[in-house]
Backbone as a ProteinNet text record, in pm:
[ID]
protein_1_A
[PRIMARY]
MELIDVTFLSPVALSLLRISVGVVFFSSGKSHATNPKERGERFWLAL
[TERTIARY]
-2590	-2507.3	-2536.3	-2566.1	-2602	-2485.3	-2453.7	-2344.7	-2390.7	-2298	-2327.9	-2310.5	-2404.5	-2397.5	-2302.9	-2191.5	-2092.2	-2078.6	-2177.6	-2168.7	-2168.7	-2215.9	-2214.4	-2072.9	-1977.5	-1838.8	-1761.5	-1813.2	-1736.8	-1708.1	-1800.3	-1762.6	-1654.6	-1660.4	-1558.4	-1423.5	-1421.4	-1296.7	-1238.1	-1322.6	-1273.1	-1219.3	-1285	-1237.5	-1102	-1085.4	-956.3	-846.9	-880.3	-783.2	-741.6	-838.3	-806.6	-721.8	-752.4	-674.3	-531.5	-513.9	-378.8	-298.3	-360.2	-290.4	-254.5	-344.5	-316.2	-200	-192	-80.8	51	52	175.1	218.5	125	160.2	205.6	140.7	178.5	318.5	348.2	480.8	589.5	560.7	657.5	680.2	572.1	584.2	654.2	628.7	693.9	844.3	885.1	1028.4	1094.4	1025.1	1081.7	1091	995.4	996.6	1099.2	1124.1	1218.3	1363.4	1388.6	1525.4	1536.9	1521.5	1524.4	1661.6	1768	1902	1929.5	1894	1912.1	1827	1706.5	1618.6	1678.5	1732.7	1794	1914.7	1995.8	2112.1	2069.8	1961	1913	1868.4	1815.1	1768.3	1864.6	1987.2	2093.5	2058.2	1996.2	1963.4	2046.1	2093.9	2170.2	2077.1	2072	1988.8	2076.6
-7860.9	-7755.1	-7746.2	-7627.8	-7607.1	-7542.6	-7595.6	-7540.3	-7415.4	-7326.3	-7201.6	-7224.1	-7175.8	-7188.4	-7081.6	-7124.8	-7030.7	-7039.1	-7094.5	-7106.8	-6971.8	-6867.9	-6735	-6680.2	-6741	-6693.9	-6748.4	-6848	-6907.7	-6809.4	-6722.4	-6625.3	-6528.2	-6491.2	-6401.7	-6472	-6596.9	-6672.7	-6691.6	-6721.7	-6738.2	-6607	-6497.7	-6367.2	-6334.2	-6359.4	-6333.7	-6423.2	-6547.3	-6638.2	-6588.9	-6545.9	-6495.3	-6369.5	-6281.4	-6158.5	-6190.7	-6282.4	-6316	-6382.6	-6469	-6531.3	-6425.5	-6331.7	-6223.3	-6137.2	-6108.7	-6028.8	-6102	-6231.9	-6310.1	-6312.7	-6337.8	-6340.3	-6203.2	-6097.3	-5962.8	-5928.2	-5956.1	-5922.2	-6004.9	-6130.4	-6215.5	-6167.6	-6137.5	-6089.1	-5955.7	-5869.2	-5738.4	-5753.1	-5840.4	-5859	-5922.3	-6010.2	-6070.9	-5968.7	-5878.7	-5779.8	-5670	-5636.3	-5527.9	-5574.8	-5703	-5755.7	-5879.6	-5864.6	-5984.7	-6051.6	-5972.2	-6031.1	-6116.2	-6063.3	-6138.4	-6265.3	-6255	-6372.4	-6476.4	-6431.7	-6524.8	-6595.3	-6520.7	-6582.8	-6683.4	-6653.8	-6744.5	-6877.2	-6872.5	-6994.1	-7040.9	-6992.9	-7031.4	-7002.6	-6889	-6848.4	-6725.6	-6721	-6605	-6512.2	-6386.4	-6288	-6189.4
10584.8	10528.3	10378.4	10333.6	10193.7	10118.7	10002.1	9921.8	9848.5	9826.2	9756.2	9606.4	9528.5	9382.4	9327.3	9272.7	9221.2	9069.5	9002.3	8856.7	8787.1	8855.4	8795	8783.6	8851.8	8846.4	8726.8	8657.1	8547.6	8434	8391.5	8287.9	8334.9	8462.1	8516.6	8518.7	8562	8567.3	8427.8	8330	8193.1	8137.5	8168.3	8121.6	8182.2	8311.3	8375.8	8319.1	8289	8228.7	8091	8010.5	7876.4	7882.9	7977.5	7992	8033.1	8128.1	8172.9	8061.5	7982.8	7869.7	7766	7741.4	7647.6	7691.9	7821.7	7874.1	7855	7880.4	7864.2	7717.9	7624.9	7483.4	7435	7481.4	7439.1	7487.2	7613.5	7665.2	7597.3	7570	7501.1	7358	7288.7	7151.4	7143.2	7240.5	7242	7261.8	7352.5	7374.1	7252.4	7183.3	7062.7	6949.5	6941.3	6833.9	6858.4	6984.4	7012.5	7011	7037.1	7038.6	6950.1	6817.8	6733.1	6727.7	6735.3	6728.7	6853.3	6968.3	7092.7	7092.5	7040.8	7032.8	6938.9	6826.5	6732.5	6790.8	6866.3	6929.3	7035.6	7103.2	7206.8	7146.2	7024.4	6958.1	6849.5	6852.5	6759.7	6614.3	6590.3	6454	6417.9	6297.9	6252.3	6175.7	6218.2	6148.9	6074.8
[MASK]
+++++++++++++++++++++++++++++++++++++++++++++++

């Protein structure tokens, strides 16, 4: 039984990982920027 060479998929996998991390950071940053008072109360900060 011969294994299939899948090393060509590593750039694709890294790109998908970077995109998913970017989406998470963007959505988190957007929610923090649109609701700063709520974010401050959540972390016990007075704004």
